[in-house]
C-alpha positions as CSV (number, residue, x, y, z in Angstrom):
1,X,-46.3,-18.9,51.1
2,X,-45.4,-17.4,48.0
3,X,-45.6,-19.8,45.0
4,X,-41.8,-19.6,43.1
5,X,-43.5,-20.2,39.7
6,X,-46.1,-17.6,40.0
7,X,-43.6,-15.3,41.2
8,X,-41.4,-16.0,38.2
9,X,-44.1,-15.5,35.8
10,X,-45.0,-11.9,37.1
11,X,-41.1,-11.3,36.9
12,X,-41.1,-12.2,33.4
13,X,-44.3,-10.4,32.5
14,X,-43.3,-7.1,34.5
15,X,-39.8,-6.9,32.9
16,X,-41.2,-7.4,29.3
17,X,-43.9,-4.8,29.7
18,X,-41.0,-2.4,30.8
19,X,-39.0,-3.0,27.4
20,X,-42.0,-2.5,25.6
21,X,-42.7,0.7,27.0
22,X,-39.3,1.8,26.4
23,X,-39.4,0.6,22.7
24,X,-40.5,3.9,21.3
25,X,-37.8,5.4,22.4
26,X,-34.4,6.4,20.7
27,X,-31.1,6.3,22.7
28,X,-31.3,10.2,22.3
29,X,-35.0,10.4,23.9
30,X,-33.8,7.8,26.8
31,X,-31.0,10.3,27.7
32,X,-33.3,13.4,28.7
33,X,-33.8,14.6,32.1
34,X,-36.1,17.5,31.7
35,X,-36.2,18.7,35.3
36,X,-34.6,17.5,38.7
37,X,-37.7,15.6,39.5
38,X,-37.8,13.4,36.4
39,X,-35.3,10.9,35.3
40,X,-34.3,9.7,32.2
41,X,-35.8,6.7,30.8
42,X,-32.7,4.6,30.5
43,X,-32.1,5.5,34.1
44,X,-35.6,4.0,35.0
45,X,-34.4,0.6,32.8
46,X,-31.2,0.8,34.9
47,X,-32.4,1.4,38.4
48,X,-35.2,-1.0,38.2
49,X,-32.3,-3.8,37.2
50,X,-30.0,-2.1,40.0
51,X,-32.6,-2.9,42.5
52,X,-32.6,-7.0,41.9
53,X,-28.9,-7.0,41.9
54,X,-28.8,-4.9,45.0
55,X,-31.4,-6.5,46.8
56,X,-31.9,-10.1,45.4
57,X,-28.9,-11.3,43.8
58,X,-26.3,-9.6,45.5
59,X,-23.4,-10.0,43.0
60,X,-22.5,-7.3,40.3
61,X,-22.0,-7.5,36.9
62,X,-20.2,-4.2,36.8
63,X,-19.7,-2.6,40.3
64,X,-19.0,0.7,38.9
65,X,-22.5,1.0,37.8
66,X,-23.7,0.5,41.6
67,X,-23.4,4.2,42.7
68,X,-24.9,5.4,39.0
69,X,-28.2,3.7,39.8
70,X,-29.1,4.0,43.3
71,X,-31.9,6.4,43.9
72,X,-32.0,7.1,47.6
73,X,-30.8,4.3,49.5
74,X,-28.0,5.7,52.0
75,X,-27.5,1.8,53.4
76,X,-26.5,1.1,50.0
77,X,-23.7,3.3,49.6
78,X,-22.7,6.2,47.4
79,X,-25.0,7.4,44.6
80,X,-24.6,9.7,41.8
81,X,-26.8,13.0,42.4
82,X,-30.3,13.0,41.5
83,X,-30.4,16.2,39.4
84,X,-27.6,15.0,37.3
85,X,-28.7,11.7,36.0
86,X,-29.1,13.0,32.4
87,X,-25.3,13.1,32.2
88,X,-24.9,9.4,32.7
89,X,-24.3,8.8,28.9
90,X,-22.3,5.7,29.9
91,X,-23.3,2.8,29.9
92,X,-25.2,3.0,26.8
93,X,-28.9,2.1,26.1
94,X,-27.8,-1.2,24.5
95,X,-25.4,-1.9,27.4
96,X,-28.2,-1.1,29.9
97,X,-30.6,-3.6,27.8
98,X,-28.1,-6.1,27.7
99,X,-27.5,-6.0,31.5
100,X,-31.2,-6.2,31.9
101,X,-31.4,-9.6,29.9
102,X,-28.3,-11.0,32.2
103,X,-29.8,-10.0,35.1
104,X,-33.4,-11.6,33.9
105,X,-31.6,-14.7,33.3
106,X,-29.8,-14.8,36.9
107,X,-33.0,-14.0,38.6
108,X,-35.2,-16.5,36.5
109,X,-32.7,-19.4,37.2
110,X,-32.3,-18.7,41.0
111,X,-36.1,-18.1,41.8
112,X,-37.0,-22.1,41.5
113,X,-34.6,-22.6,44.4
114,X,-35.3,-19.4,46.1
115,X,-35.7,-19.2,50.0
116,X,-39.3,-17.2,51.0
117,X,-37.4,-14.4,51.8
118,X,-35.7,-14.0,48.6
119,X,-39.5,-14.6,46.9
120,X,-40.8,-11.9,48.9
121,X,-38.0,-9.5,47.8
122,X,-38.4,-10.5,43.9
123,X,-42.1,-9.8,44.4
124,X,-41.5,-6.4,45.8
125,X,-39.0,-5.8,42.8
126,X,-41.7,-6.5,40.5
127,X,-44.3,-4.0,42.5
128,X,-41.2,-1.3,42.4
129,X,-40.8,-1.7,38.5
130,X,-44.4,-1.2,37.9
131,X,-44.2,2.2,40.0
132,X,-41.1,2.9,37.5
133,X,-43.1,2.2,34.4
134,X,-45.5,4.9,35.4
135,X,-42.6,7.1,36.1
136,X,-41.0,6.3,32.9
137,X,-44.1,7.4,30.9
138,X,-44.5,10.8,32.9
139,X,-41.1,11.7,32.6
140,X,-41.0,11.1,29.0
141,X,-43.9,13.2,28.5
142,X,-42.3,15.9,30.4
143,X,-39.3,15.6,28.5
144,X,-41.1,15.5,25.1
145,X,-43.2,18.6,26.3
146,X,-39.9,20.5,26.9
147,X,-39.0,20.0,23.3
148,X,-40.0,22.7,20.9
149,X,-41.0,19.8,18.2
150,X,-43.4,18.6,20.8
151,X,-43.0,14.8,19.4
152,X,-45.6,12.0,20.1
153,X,-44.4,9.2,22.2
154,X,-46.3,7.3,19.8
155,X,-49.0,7.4,17.6
156,X,-52.3,6.3,19.0
157,X,-55.7,6.8,17.5
158,X,-57.5,9.5,19.2
159,X,-60.7,8.3,21.1
160,X,-62.2,11.4,22.3
161,X,-65.9,11.1,23.5
162,X,-68.5,11.7,21.2
163,X,-71.2,12.1,23.8
164,X,-72.3,14.4,26.6
165,X,-70.2,13.6,29.9
166,X,-72.1,11.3,32.7
167,X,-73.8,13.5,35.2
168,X,-71.7,14.0,38.4
169,X,-74.2,12.6,41.4
170,X,-73.4,12.5,45.0
171,X,-73.2,9.1,46.7
172,X,-73.8,9.0,50.4
173,X,-71.9,7.0,52.9
174,X,-73.3,6.6,56.5
175,X,-70.9,7.1,59.7
176,X,-69.1,3.9,60.5
177,X,-66.2,2.5,62.3
178,X,-64.3,0.9,59.2
179,X,-60.9,-1.1,58.8
180,X,-58.5,0.6,56.9
181,X,-55.0,-0.6,55.5
182,X,-53.3,-3.8,54.7
183,X,-53.6,-6.9,57.3
184,X,-49.9,-8.3,57.4
185,X,-51.4,-11.3,59.2
186,X,-54.6,-12.4,57.2
187,X,-54.0,-15.9,55.2
188,X,-54.9,-14.5,51.8
189,X,-53.4,-10.7,52.3
190,X,-51.5,-10.8,48.9
191,X,-49.0,-8.1,48.1
192,X,-48.8,-4.7,49.9
193,X,-46.0,-2.2,50.3
194,X,-45.0,-1.7,54.1
195,X,-46.8,1.6,54.2
196,X,-50.3,0.2,53.4
197,X,-49.9,-1.7,57.0
198,X,-51.2,-2.1,59.7
199,X,-54.8,-2.4,59.3
200,X,-56.6,-0.2,61.9
201,X,-60.0,0.9,62.9
202,X,-61.0,4.4,61.9
203,X,-64.1,6.3,62.5
204,X,-65.6,7.8,59.4
205,X,-68.2,10.2,59.5
206,X,-71.2,10.6,57.1
207,X,-70.1,12.0,53.9
208,X,-70.6,12.0,50.0
209,X,-68.4,11.5,47.2
210,X,-68.8,12.3,43.8
211,X,-69.6,9.8,41.3
212,X,-66.8,10.4,38.9
213,X,-63.8,12.7,38.5
214,X,-63.8,16.3,37.8
215,X,-63.7,17.1,33.7
216,X,-61.5,19.0,31.9
217,X,-64.7,21.3,30.9
218,X,-65.7,21.8,34.7
219,X,-62.1,22.7,35.5
220,X,-62.1,24.9,32.4
221,X,-64.9,26.8,34.1
222,X,-62.9,27.2,37.2
223,X,-60.1,28.5,35.0
224,X,-62.2,31.0,33.3
225,X,-64.0,32.2,36.7
226,X,-60.4,33.4,37.6
227,X,-59.7,30.6,39.8
228,X,-55.8,31.2,39.6
229,X,-56.5,34.7,40.4
230,X,-58.3,34.5,43.7
231,X,-56.0,34.2,46.8
232,X,-59.5,33.3,49.0
233,X,-59.4,29.9,47.3
234,X,-56.0,28.8,48.0
235,X,-53.8,27.4,50.6
236,X,-51.1,29.8,51.7
237,X,-48.5,27.6,50.3
238,X,-50.4,27.1,47.1
239,X,-51.1,30.7,46.3
240,X,-47.4,31.4,46.9
241,X,-46.4,28.7,44.3
242,X,-49.1,30.0,42.0
243,X,-47.2,33.3,41.9
244,X,-44.1,32.1,41.7
245,X,-44.3,29.8,38.9
246,X,-47.1,31.9,37.2
247,X,-49.8,29.1,36.8
248,X,-53.0,29.8,35.1
249,X,-54.2,26.3,34.1
250,X,-53.2,22.6,34.5
251,X,-49.5,21.4,33.2
252,X,-49.5,20.8,29.5
253,X,-52.9,22.9,28.7
254,X,-52.3,25.1,25.7
255,X,-54.4,28.5,25.3
256,X,-56.0,26.9,22.1
257,X,-57.9,24.4,23.5
258,X,-55.1,21.5,23.1
259,X,-53.2,19.7,25.5
260,X,-49.8,18.0,25.2
261,X,-49.8,14.3,26.1
262,X,-47.9,11.1,25.0
263,X,-49.8,11.2,21.9
264,X,-48.6,14.7,21.2
265,X,-50.7,17.6,20.9
266,X,-54.4,16.7,21.0
267,X,-57.7,18.6,21.6
268,X,-58.9,18.4,25.0
269,X,-61.4,16.3,25.5
270,X,-64.2,18.1,27.7
271,X,-65.5,14.9,29.1
272,X,-62.2,13.5,30.2
273,X,-60.9,13.8,33.6
274,X,-58.8,16.8,34.2
275,X,-55.2,15.7,35.1
276,X,-51.7,17.1,35.5
277,X,-53.0,19.2,38.6
278,X,-51.3,19.5,42.0
279,X,-52.7,19.2,45.4
280,X,-52.9,23.1,45.6
281,X,-55.1,23.1,42.3
282,X,-57.3,20.2,43.3
283,X,-57.9,21.8,46.7
284,X,-58.6,25.1,45.1
285,X,-61.0,23.8,42.6
286,X,-62.6,21.7,45.5
287,X,-63.2,25.1,47.6
288,X,-64.3,26.8,44.2
289,X,-66.9,24.1,43.6
290,X,-68.3,24.4,47.3
291,X,-66.8,20.7,48.4
292,X,-63.5,19.5,49.6
293,X,-61.3,16.5,48.8
294,X,-61.9,13.1,50.7
295,X,-59.7,12.0,53.3
296,X,-57.8,8.8,52.5
297,X,-60.0,6.8,55.0
298,X,-63.1,8.0,53.4
299,X,-61.8,7.1,49.9
300,X,-60.7,3.7,51.0
301,X,-64.1,3.1,52.5
302,X,-65.8,3.8,49.5
303,X,-63.2,1.5,47.2
304,X,-62.8,-1.2,49.4
305,X,-66.0,-2.9,47.9
306,X,-65.2,-2.1,44.3
307,X,-63.3,-4.1,41.6
308,X,-60.2,-2.9,40.6
309,X,-61.4,-1.7,36.9
310,X,-61.1,1.4,34.7
311,X,-58.6,3.0,32.2
312,X,-55.1,1.6,32.6
313,X,-51.9,1.2,30.8
314,X,-52.9,-2.4,29.5
315,X,-55.9,-0.8,27.5
316,X,-53.2,1.6,25.6
317,X,-55.3,4.6,25.4
318,X,-52.4,6.8,26.9
319,X,-54.9,9.3,28.1
320,X,-57.8,9.7,30.2
321,X,-61.2,8.8,29.2
322,X,-64.8,10.2,29.8
323,X,-66.6,8.2,32.7
324,X,-68.9,5.5,31.6
325,X,-72.6,5.3,32.7
326,X,-72.4,4.8,36.7
327,X,-75.3,2.8,37.5
328,X,-76.2,4.7,40.6
329,X,-72.6,4.0,42.0
330,X,-69.1,5.2,41.7
331,X,-66.7,5.0,38.8
332,X,-63.4,6.0,37.8
333,X,-62.2,4.7,41.5
334,X,-59.3,3.1,39.9
335,X,-57.5,4.2,36.8
336,X,-57.7,7.3,35.0
337,X,-56.0,9.6,37.1
338,X,-54.8,9.4,40.6
339,X,-56.9,11.3,43.0
340,X,-55.5,13.9,45.6
341,X,-56.9,13.5,49.2
342,X,-57.0,15.7,52.0
343,X,-54.6,13.3,54.0
344,X,-51.0,13.8,54.7
345,X,-48.9,10.8,54.1
346,X,-48.1,9.7,57.7
347,X,-47.5,6.3,59.3
348,X,-50.4,4.3,60.0
349,X,-50.6,3.1,63.8
350,X,-48.2,0.2,64.2
351,X,-46.2,0.9,61.0
352,X,-43.0,-1.1,60.7
353,X,-40.5,-0.4,58.2
354,X,-38.9,-3.3,56.2
355,X,-35.4,-4.8,57.7
356,X,-32.5,-2.9,56.3
357,X,-31.8,-0.8,53.2
358,X,-35.3,-1.8,51.9
359,X,-36.8,-0.1,55.1
360,X,-35.8,3.2,53.2
361,X,-38.3,2.6,50.7
362,X,-41.3,4.4,52.0
363,X,-40.9,5.3,55.6
364,X,-38.5,8.2,55.4
365,X,-40.8,10.1,52.9
366,X,-43.5,10.6,56.0
367,X,-43.3,14.0,55.9
368,X,-44.1,17.0,53.7
369,X,-46.1,14.9,51.3
370,X,-50.1,14.0,50.5
371,X,-51.6,10.8,49.6
372,X,-53.3,10.2,46.3
373,X,-55.7,7.0,45.8
374,X,-56.8,4.9,42.8
375,X,-54.2,4.6,39.8
376,X,-54.0,6.2,36.4
377,X,-54.2,5.6,32.8
378,X,-50.4,5.0,33.2
379,X,-50.7,2.2,35.8
380,X,-50.9,-1.3,35.3
381,X,-54.0,-3.0,36.4
382,X,-52.6,-5.5,38.5
383,X,-50.5,-3.1,40.6
384,X,-53.3,-1.4,41.9
385,X,-55.9,-2.2,45.1
386,X,-58.0,-0.6,47.5
387,X,-55.2,0.2,50.2
388,X,-52.5,1.3,47.6
389,X,-50.9,4.7,49.0
390,X,-49.1,6.9,46.4
391,X,-47.6,10.0,47.7
392,X,-46.3,13.3,46.2
393,X,-45.2,16.7,47.5
394,X,-48.3,19.0,47.2
395,X,-46.8,21.4,44.3
396,X,-46.0,18.1,42.1
397,X,-48.3,17.8,38.8
398,X,-46.3,16.3,36.4
399,X,-47.8,13.1,37.4
400,X,-51.4,11.8,36.0
401,X,-53.2,13.4,39.3
402,X,-56.6,14.4,39.1
403,X,-59.6,15.4,41.5
404,X,-62.8,13.7,42.8
405,X,-64.8,15.6,45.1
406,X,-66.3,15.1,48.6
407,X,-68.4,16.8,50.9
408,X,-70.1,16.5,54.4
409,X,-73.5,14.8,54.7
């Protein structure tokens, strides 16, 4: 049974963090949509508020805004075209912020007397907003990179590694039948999205997992060895994508050894994990390195006994960081960069979507996507867990996505 007081505390904390993340942006910054896959920061602020009005309060402050900030919920009515979110100059940024404040007052007033189902929706809404916090940052990064000025989102002192990277080792796991996914019936089940259920048993063969993420220096060796010029390393769709878009390095890499991030142009830290690579690039690198990507069942087996600790947005670094000493185990399973897996995003056995329009949240995207695990340096720590299934199409690379190698035992 959810506790209304705890849900209210979480709601207030998450909403305040969104405001803090948007605070460095001007009204002009918040309007930019640099590509169809990205959204303006103002839209993220508004859509996360739309979610609570649409699914929790069910009473509109201004019904004209309802189709403007509907993302993909067909059952919720008409919606503005995704690729055109950058033309929504009205309502203005201050109007959206005032709307957020008004909705916060209404939500916090109703939560003490909310029914169990309303508390579930409110909790879901906070996790939905945490997803958009990360999207807000990755979309701002792409927007600022698209500007000739290459501005920094916020000045943050550089904390580049001043020592050699932790050597990569292989951690072995024996063959086993393991439980994967979220158990909806468990008494202490906690929050999970519907795509994480139902928990089921999987035979996982013996395998080895790299002790840390692949670094910038290691990926640079792949680039220098002609990795982007060898079709034998690439999936067919990946090779076609490389040729069509002229990829020769990860997104945001510069030829002079710099890379663009939320801190602006910075020298690439050779010991930090490579990021902003697609599934195609991760798979090609793994093949070049004589390895492969882990399946999501392998990854979850390895992560299920690990604490959720690492480099998150809570630490305010705004970039990946070199792996700490591993102590003989695995590091960077959570935080730094999302880890591409070899698993297609498909439903688990006994998967059941949520009722009503909320059933469109995850289930209808279970085609043409690949699973990522772990979280990133743009993720809130309290948003993550070992069963969390992120997903993006295999060509996507504006997200904070990286690589962990695996191989057969």
